[in-house]
VMD Tcl script that builds the backbone (N, CA, C; Angstrom):
set m [mol new atoms 342]
animate dup $m
set s [atomselect $m all]
$s set {name element resname resid chain x y z} {
  {N N MET 1 A 0.838 -1.194 0.000}
  {CA C MET 1 A 0.000 0.000 0.000}
  {C C MET 1 A 0.875 1.248 0.000}
  {N N THR 2 A 0.462 2.239 -0.759}
  {CA C THR 2 A 1.161 3.508 -0.845}
  {C C THR 2 A 0.461 4.511 0.060}
  {N N THR 3 A 1.221 5.245 0.859}
  {CA C THR 3 A 0.628 6.277 1.706}
  {C C THR 3 A 0.450 7.558 0.896}
  {N N THR 4 A -0.374 8.475 1.419}
  {CA C THR 4 A -0.618 9.745 0.734}
  {C C THR 4 A 0.690 10.491 0.499}
  {N N GLY 5 A 1.554 10.554 1.521}
  {CA C GLY 5 A 2.828 11.254 1.372}
  {C C GLY 5 A 3.718 10.620 0.334}
  {N N ASN 6 A 3.777 9.294 0.326}
  {CA C ASN 6 A 4.593 8.590 -0.668}
  {C C ASN 6 A 4.043 8.796 -2.074}
  {N N ALA 7 A 2.717 8.745 -2.219}
  {CA C ALA 7 A 2.102 8.933 -3.534}
  {C C ALA 7 A 2.423 10.325 -4.073}
  {N N LYS 8 A 2.282 11.328 -3.228}
  {CA C LYS 8 A 2.571 12.703 -3.658}
  {C C LYS 8 A 4.043 12.835 -4.040}
  {N N ASN 9 A 4.941 12.291 -3.235}
  {CA C ASN 9 A 6.368 12.361 -3.541}
  {C C ASN 9 A 6.703 11.650 -4.847}
  {N N THR 10 A 6.058 10.513 -5.081}
  {CA C THR 10 A 6.273 9.773 -6.328}
  {C C THR 10 A 5.898 10.628 -7.531}
  {N N VAL 11 A 4.715 11.228 -7.485}
  {CA C VAL 11 A 4.232 12.031 -8.615}
  {C C VAL 11 A 5.087 13.281 -8.802}
  {N N MET 12 A 5.427 13.956 -7.718}
  {CA C MET 12 A 6.218 15.179 -7.839}
  {C C MET 12 A 7.629 14.881 -8.359}
  {N N SER 13 A 8.204 13.753 -7.966}
  {CA C SER 13 A 9.512 13.354 -8.495}
  {C C SER 13 A 9.404 13.060 -9.990}
  {N N PHE 14 A 8.363 12.353 -10.380}
  {CA C PHE 14 A 8.098 12.042 -11.780}
  {C C PHE 14 A 8.022 13.323 -12.620}
  {N N ILE 15 A 7.258 14.304 -12.158}
  {CA C ILE 15 A 7.095 15.571 -12.875}
  {C C ILE 15 A 8.425 16.335 -12.927}
  {N N LYS 16 A 9.146 16.336 -11.836}
  {CA C LYS 16 A 10.458 17.007 -11.790}
  {C C LYS 16 A 11.361 16.471 -12.896}
  {N N TYR 17 A 11.432 15.155 -13.009}
  {CA C TYR 17 A 12.306 14.565 -14.023}
  {C C TYR 17 A 11.786 14.778 -15.445}
  {N N LEU 18 A 10.468 14.798 -15.630}
  {CA C LEU 18 A 9.936 15.139 -16.951}
  {C C LEU 18 A 10.352 16.558 -17.322}
  {N N ASN 19 A 10.219 17.491 -16.373}
  {CA C ASN 19 A 10.602 18.886 -16.646}
  {C C ASN 19 A 12.085 19.008 -16.982}
  {N N GLU 20 A 12.902 18.164 -16.385}
  {CA C GLU 20 A 14.348 18.179 -16.642}
  {C C GLU 20 A 14.731 17.364 -17.888}
  {N N GLU 21 A 13.728 16.750 -18.515}
  {CA C GLU 21 A 13.925 15.878 -19.678}
  {C C GLU 21 A 14.827 14.696 -19.357}
  {N N ASP 22 A 14.780 14.249 -18.114}
  {CA C ASP 22 A 15.498 13.043 -17.689}
  {C C ASP 22 A 14.471 11.911 -17.680}
  {N N PHE 23 A 14.186 11.398 -18.866}
  {CA C PHE 23 A 13.111 10.420 -19.027}
  {C C PHE 23 A 13.459 9.075 -18.405}
  {N N THR 24 A 14.723 8.743 -18.312}
  {CA C THR 24 A 15.141 7.511 -17.649}
  {C C THR 24 A 14.801 7.579 -16.165}
  {N N ALA 25 A 15.104 8.697 -15.536}
  {CA C ALA 25 A 14.783 8.864 -14.114}
  {C C ALA 25 A 13.270 8.919 -13.905}
  {N N ALA 26 A 12.546 9.627 -14.770}
  {CA C ALA 26 A 11.086 9.726 -14.642}
  {C C ALA 26 A 10.438 8.351 -14.746}
  {N N ARG 27 A 10.961 7.540 -15.638}
  {CA C ARG 27 A 10.380 6.215 -15.874}
  {C C ARG 27 A 10.474 5.314 -14.638}
  {N N LYS 28 A 11.435 5.544 -13.778}
  {CA C LYS 28 A 11.583 4.747 -12.555}
  {C C LYS 28 A 10.376 4.900 -11.632}
  {N N PHE 29 A 9.570 5.941 -11.848}
  {CA C PHE 29 A 8.401 6.194 -11.012}
  {C C PHE 29 A 7.104 5.678 -11.635}
  {N N THR 30 A 7.207 4.975 -12.770}
  {CA C THR 30 A 6.007 4.454 -13.427}
  {C C THR 30 A 6.036 2.936 -13.514}
  {N N ASP 31 A 4.857 2.369 -13.525}
  {CA C ASP 31 A 4.676 0.936 -13.731}
  {C C ASP 31 A 4.777 0.655 -15.233}
  {N N GLU 32 A 5.319 -0.504 -15.593}
  {CA C GLU 32 A 5.429 -0.869 -17.022}
  {C C GLU 32 A 4.063 -0.894 -17.709}
  {N N GLY 33 A 3.010 -1.212 -16.950}
  {CA C GLY 33 A 1.659 -1.266 -17.514}
  {C C GLY 33 A 0.914 0.048 -17.430}
  {N N LEU 34 A 1.619 1.159 -17.300}
  {CA C LEU 34 A 1.013 2.483 -17.174}
  {C C LEU 34 A -0.100 2.691 -18.202}
  {N N LYS 35 A -1.230 3.199 -17.734}
  {CA C LYS 35 A -2.361 3.542 -18.608}
  {C C LYS 35 A -2.499 5.056 -18.606}
  {N N PHE 36 A -2.545 5.646 -19.782}
  {CA C PHE 36 A -2.735 7.087 -19.923}
  {C C PHE 36 A -4.012 7.349 -20.693}
  {N N ASP 37 A -4.884 8.192 -20.147}
  {CA C ASP 37 A -6.096 8.639 -20.825}
  {C C ASP 37 A -6.093 10.152 -20.837}
  {N N GLY 38 A -6.183 10.730 -22.036}
  {CA C GLY 38 A -6.196 12.179 -22.161}
  {C C GLY 38 A -7.209 12.637 -23.183}
  {N N VAL 39 A -7.339 13.931 -23.291}
  {CA C VAL 39 A -8.304 14.536 -24.208}
  {C C VAL 39 A -7.996 14.175 -25.657}
  {N N MET 40 A -6.704 14.134 -25.988}
  {CA C MET 40 A -6.300 13.915 -27.372}
  {C C MET 40 A -5.965 12.459 -27.684}
  {N N GLY 41 A -6.136 11.547 -26.705}
  {CA C GLY 41 A -5.855 10.144 -26.969}
  {C C GLY 41 A -5.475 9.389 -25.718}
  {N N SER 42 A -5.179 8.114 -25.899}
  {CA C SER 42 A -4.785 7.279 -24.773}
  {C C SER 42 A -3.580 6.427 -25.180}
  {N N ARG 43 A -2.868 5.945 -24.166}
  {CA C ARG 43 A -1.698 5.099 -24.389}
  {C C ARG 43 A -1.728 3.949 -23.398}
  {N N ASP 44 A -1.327 2.778 -23.854}
  {CA C ASP 44 A -1.201 1.607 -22.987}
  {C C ASP 44 A 0.266 1.247 -22.887}
  {N N GLY 45 A 0.786 1.284 -21.679}
  {CA C GLY 45 A 2.170 0.894 -21.448}
  {C C GLY 45 A 3.111 2.084 -21.335}
  {N N ALA 46 A 4.123 1.927 -20.485}
  {CA C ALA 46 A 5.110 2.977 -20.267}
  {C C ALA 46 A 5.885 3.288 -21.547}
  {N N ASP 47 A 6.172 2.273 -22.372}
  {CA C ASP 47 A 6.919 2.505 -23.612}
  {C C ASP 47 A 6.206 3.538 -24.494}
  {N N ALA 48 A 4.928 3.343 -24.731}
  {CA C ALA 48 A 4.157 4.248 -25.584}
  {C C ALA 48 A 4.080 5.646 -24.971}
  {N N TYR 49 A 3.862 5.710 -23.671}
  {CA C TYR 49 A 3.765 6.998 -22.988}
  {C C TYR 49 A 5.075 7.774 -23.129}
  {N N PHE 50 A 6.200 7.133 -22.833}
  {CA C PHE 50 A 7.475 7.839 -22.865}
  {C C PHE 50 A 7.929 8.182 -24.279}
  {N N GLN 51 A 7.514 7.420 -25.279}
  {CA C GLN 51 A 7.805 7.809 -26.663}
  {C C GLN 51 A 7.207 9.186 -26.942}
  {N N ASP 52 A 5.969 9.395 -26.494}
  {CA C ASP 52 A 5.315 10.690 -26.678}
  {C C ASP 52 A 6.000 11.781 -25.858}
  {N N MET 53 A 6.295 11.493 -24.605}
  {CA C MET 53 A 6.890 12.510 -23.734}
  {C C MET 53 A 8.266 12.948 -24.239}
  {N N GLU 54 A 9.051 12.020 -24.751}
  {CA C GLU 54 A 10.376 12.369 -25.262}
  {C C GLU 54 A 10.286 13.250 -26.508}
  {N N ARG 55 A 9.228 13.082 -27.256}
  {CA C ARG 55 A 9.023 13.891 -28.462}
  {C C ARG 55 A 8.455 15.273 -28.110}
  {N N MET 56 A 7.509 15.323 -27.180}
  {CA C MET 56 A 6.810 16.579 -26.878}
  {C C MET 56 A 7.558 17.470 -25.888}
  {N N LYS 57 A 8.279 16.870 -24.956}
  {CA C LYS 57 A 9.098 17.619 -23.990}
  {C C LYS 57 A 8.322 18.730 -23.296}
  {N N PHE 58 A 7.145 18.391 -22.780}
  {CA C PHE 58 A 6.324 19.348 -22.049}
  {C C PHE 58 A 7.044 19.861 -20.812}
  {N N LYS 59 A 6.705 21.075 -20.416}
  {CA C LYS 59 A 7.166 21.646 -19.155}
  {C C LYS 59 A 5.922 21.933 -18.312}
  {N N TYR 60 A 5.911 21.354 -17.120}
  {CA C TYR 60 A 4.780 21.481 -16.216}
  {C C TYR 60 A 5.043 22.584 -15.200}
  {N N HIS 61 A 4.107 23.513 -15.075}
  {CA C HIS 61 A 4.164 24.538 -14.034}
  {C C HIS 61 A 3.037 24.209 -13.046}
  {N N ILE 62 A 3.408 23.564 -11.951}
  {CA C ILE 62 A 2.416 23.083 -10.972}
  {C C ILE 62 A 1.824 24.263 -10.218}
  {N N LEU 63 A 0.494 24.309 -10.179}
  {CA C LEU 63 A -0.223 25.357 -9.466}
  {C C LEU 63 A -0.771 24.867 -8.126}
  {N N LYS 64 A -1.215 23.604 -8.079}
  {CA C LYS 64 A -1.803 23.052 -6.858}
  {C C LYS 64 A -1.710 21.536 -6.902}
  {N N THR 65 A -1.499 20.943 -5.724}
  {CA C THR 65 A -1.417 19.491 -5.595}
  {C C THR 65 A -2.383 19.025 -4.515}
  {N N PHE 66 A -3.144 17.976 -4.804}
  {CA C PHE 66 A -4.035 17.350 -3.833}
  {C C PHE 66 A -3.680 15.864 -3.781}
  {N N ALA 67 A -3.665 15.303 -2.585}
  {CA C ALA 67 A -3.375 13.867 -2.468}
  {C C ALA 67 A -4.340 13.241 -1.486}
  {N N ASP 68 A -4.794 12.034 -1.828}
  {CA C ASP 68 A -5.713 11.268 -0.991}
  {C C ASP 68 A -5.370 9.799 -1.178}
  {N N GLY 69 A -4.677 9.226 -0.219}
  {CA C GLY 69 A -4.284 7.822 -0.326}
  {C C GLY 69 A -3.375 7.611 -1.517}
  {N N GLU 70 A -3.796 6.770 -2.432}
  {CA C GLU 70 A -3.001 6.434 -3.616}
  {C C GLU 70 A -3.279 7.343 -4.810}
  {N N ASP 71 A -4.127 8.336 -4.621}
  {CA C ASP 71 A -4.503 9.247 -5.694}
  {C C ASP 71 A -3.878 10.619 -5.486}
  {N N VAL 72 A -3.334 11.174 -6.565}
  {CA C VAL 72 A -2.761 12.514 -6.538}
  {C C VAL 72 A -3.354 13.292 -7.698}
  {N N CYS 73 A -3.787 14.510 -7.416}
  {CA C CYS 73 A -4.344 15.385 -8.443}
  {C C CYS 73 A -3.457 16.617 -8.547}
  {N N LEU 74 A -3.053 16.940 -9.769}
  {CA C LEU 74 A -2.256 18.133 -10.024}
  {C C LEU 74 A -3.046 19.084 -10.911}
  {N N LEU 75 A -3.046 20.349 -10.543}
  {CA C LEU 75 A -3.536 21.408 -11.411}
  {C C LEU 75 A -2.291 22.133 -11.894}
  {N N TYR 76 A -2.149 22.279 -13.208}
  {CA C TYR 76 A -0.917 22.856 -13.733}
  {C C TYR 76 A -1.157 23.536 -15.071}
  {N N ASP 77 A -0.227 24.420 -15.400}
  {CA C ASP 77 A -0.165 24.999 -16.738}
  {C C ASP 77 A 0.877 24.216 -17.505}
  {N N ILE 78 A 0.599 23.978 -18.764}
  {CA C ILE 78 A 1.542 23.283 -19.631}
  {C C ILE 78 A 1.554 24.007 -20.972}
  {N N ASN 79 A 2.725 24.075 -21.574}
  {CA C ASN 79 A 2.843 24.734 -22.862}
  {C C ASN 79 A 2.720 23.686 -23.959}
  {N N MET 80 A 1.716 23.861 -24.813}
  {CA C MET 80 A 1.508 22.971 -25.955}
  {C C MET 80 A 1.482 23.821 -27.214}
  {N N SER 81 A 2.412 23.580 -28.091}
  {CA C SER 81 A 2.469 24.306 -29.370}
  {C C SER 81 A 2.492 25.814 -29.167}
  {N N GLY 82 A 3.187 26.284 -28.134}
  {CA C GLY 82 A 3.294 27.710 -27.870}
  {C C GLY 82 A 2.098 28.316 -27.155}
  {N N ILE 83 A 1.164 27.480 -26.743}
  {CA C ILE 83 A -0.037 27.943 -26.047}
  {C C ILE 83 A -0.029 27.368 -24.641}
  {N N THR 84 A -0.249 28.233 -23.634}
  {CA C THR 84 A -0.328 27.758 -22.257}
  {C C THR 84 A -1.728 27.244 -22.002}
  {N N ILE 85 A -1.817 25.983 -21.549}
  {CA C ILE 85 A -3.094 25.314 -21.319}
  {C C ILE 85 A -3.198 24.941 -19.845}
  {N N PHE 86 A -4.306 25.352 -19.202}
  {CA C PHE 86 A -4.580 24.936 -17.825}
  {C C PHE 86 A -5.078 23.492 -17.871}
  {N N THR 87 A -4.471 22.632 -17.055}
  {CA C THR 87 A -4.702 21.189 -17.138}
  {C C THR 87 A -4.875 20.589 -15.755}
  {N N CYS 88 A -5.632 19.511 -15.692}
  {CA C CYS 88 A -5.775 18.730 -14.464}
  {C C CYS 88 A -5.344 17.300 -14.749}
  {N N GLY 89 A -4.448 16.783 -13.906}
  {CA C GLY 89 A -3.985 15.409 -14.045}
  {C C GLY 89 A -4.278 14.610 -12.786}
  {N N TRP 90 A -4.859 13.413 -12.962}
  {CA C TRP 90 A -5.156 12.510 -11.855}
  {C C TRP 90 A -4.226 11.310 -11.988}
  {N N TYR 91 A -3.367 11.144 -10.999}
  {CA C TYR 91 A -2.342 10.097 -10.998}
  {C C TYR 91 A -2.696 9.056 -9.945}
  {N N ARG 92 A -2.687 7.802 -10.333}
  {CA C ARG 92 A -2.940 6.683 -9.414}
  {C C ARG 92 A -1.592 6.019 -9.139}
  {N N VAL 93 A -1.246 5.874 -7.862}
  {CA C VAL 93 A 0.036 5.314 -7.459}
  {C C VAL 93 A -0.203 4.038 -6.662}
  {N N GLU 94 A 0.411 2.948 -7.086}
  {CA C GLU 94 A 0.335 1.676 -6.370}
  {C C GLU 94 A 1.746 1.148 -6.180}
  {N N HIS 95 A 2.078 0.802 -4.938}
  {CA C HIS 95 A 3.420 0.295 -4.613}
  {C C HIS 95 A 4.502 1.266 -5.091}
  {N N ASN 96 A 4.222 2.556 -4.889}
  {CA C ASN 96 A 5.160 3.640 -5.207}
  {C C ASN 96 A 5.484 3.770 -6.693}
  {N N LYS 97 A 4.571 3.278 -7.546}
  {CA C LYS 97 A 4.709 3.427 -9.003}
  {C C LYS 97 A 3.401 3.996 -9.558}
  {N N ILE 98 A 3.513 4.920 -10.496}
  {CA C ILE 98 A 2.316 5.475 -11.144}
  {C C ILE 98 A 1.762 4.430 -12.096}
  {N N THR 99 A 0.505 4.045 -11.862}
  {CA C THR 99 A -0.127 3.019 -12.693}
  {C C THR 99 A -1.106 3.602 -13.716}
  {N N SER 100 A -1.622 4.799 -13.430}
  {CA C SER 100 A -2.510 5.429 -14.406}
  {C C SER 100 A -2.449 6.944 -14.280}
  {N N ILE 101 A -2.674 7.580 -15.420}
  {CA C ILE 101 A -2.731 9.036 -15.502}
  {C C ILE 101 A -3.950 9.386 -16.343}
  {N N LYS 102 A -4.805 10.245 -15.796}
  {CA C LYS 102 A -5.946 10.770 -16.551}
  {C C LYS 102 A -5.792 12.280 -16.588}
  {N N VAL 103 A -5.851 12.843 -17.788}
  {CA C VAL 103 A -5.624 14.267 -17.978}
  {C C VAL 103 A -6.813 14.895 -18.678}
  {N N VAL 104 A -7.241 16.051 -18.172}
  {CA C VAL 104 A -8.325 16.802 -18.809}
  {C C VAL 104 A -7.905 18.259 -18.985}
  {N N PHE 105 A -8.308 18.822 -20.113}
  {CA C PHE 105 A -8.092 20.238 -20.402}
  {C C PHE 105 A -9.022 20.615 -21.543}
  {N N ASP 106 A -9.188 21.911 -21.742}
  {CA C ASP 106 A -9.998 22.420 -22.845}
  {C C ASP 106 A -9.099 22.478 -24.083}
  {N N PRO 107 A -9.348 21.630 -25.091}
  {CA C PRO 107 A -8.460 21.592 -26.262}
  {C C PRO 107 A -8.738 22.677 -27.295}
  {N N ARG 108 A -9.777 23.474 -27.113}
  {CA C ARG 108 A -10.165 24.427 -28.167}
  {C C ARG 108 A -9.042 25.365 -28.604}
  {N N PRO 109 A -8.218 25.892 -27.689}
  {CA C PRO 109 A -7.144 26.773 -28.171}
  {C C PRO 109 A -6.162 26.066 -29.126}
  {N N LEU 110 A -6.004 24.758 -28.990}
  {CA C LEU 110 A -5.111 23.997 -29.869}
  {C C LEU 110 A -5.756 23.718 -31.227}
  {N N LEU 111 A -7.075 23.704 -31.256}
  {CA C LEU 111 A -7.794 23.331 -32.470}
  {C C LEU 111 A -8.149 24.513 -33.360}
  {N N ILE 112 A -8.094 25.732 -32.779}
  {CA C ILE 112 A -8.437 26.932 -33.532}
  {C C ILE 112 A -7.251 27.333 -34.394}
  {N N LYS 113 A -7.478 27.426 -35.673}
  {CA C LYS 113 A -6.399 27.820 -36.590}
  {C C LYS 113 A -6.342 29.335 -36.666}
  {N N LYS 114 A -5.123 29.830 -36.524}
  {CA C LYS 114 A -4.953 31.310 -36.570}
  {C C LYS 114 A -4.363 31.729 -37.889}
}
mol reanalyze $m
mol bondsrecalc $m
mol representation Tube
mol addrep $m
């Protein structure tokens, strides 16, 4: 069982390493069977998830963190295609590894052609 403090530390370490583009270190905090569900698609497995992350190189600006047992919720700004998007991520942590990530945001600014 993962405690609330451990779950939060796991997720925050994961985000820190993503921001530093140290994908090898970030991957140590995820389960091989990681499930990702987002507005623009889903991924099954850590391999597929990290292929995307290494290509996109997002930078997360954390605004607020909530933790409850094995669940951690982050509210953050992320830059996508030069546009700052307010996003919410729900991370599930089991045995100190992230097993699922669900992300929601309003995609309209990305879809509007200028």
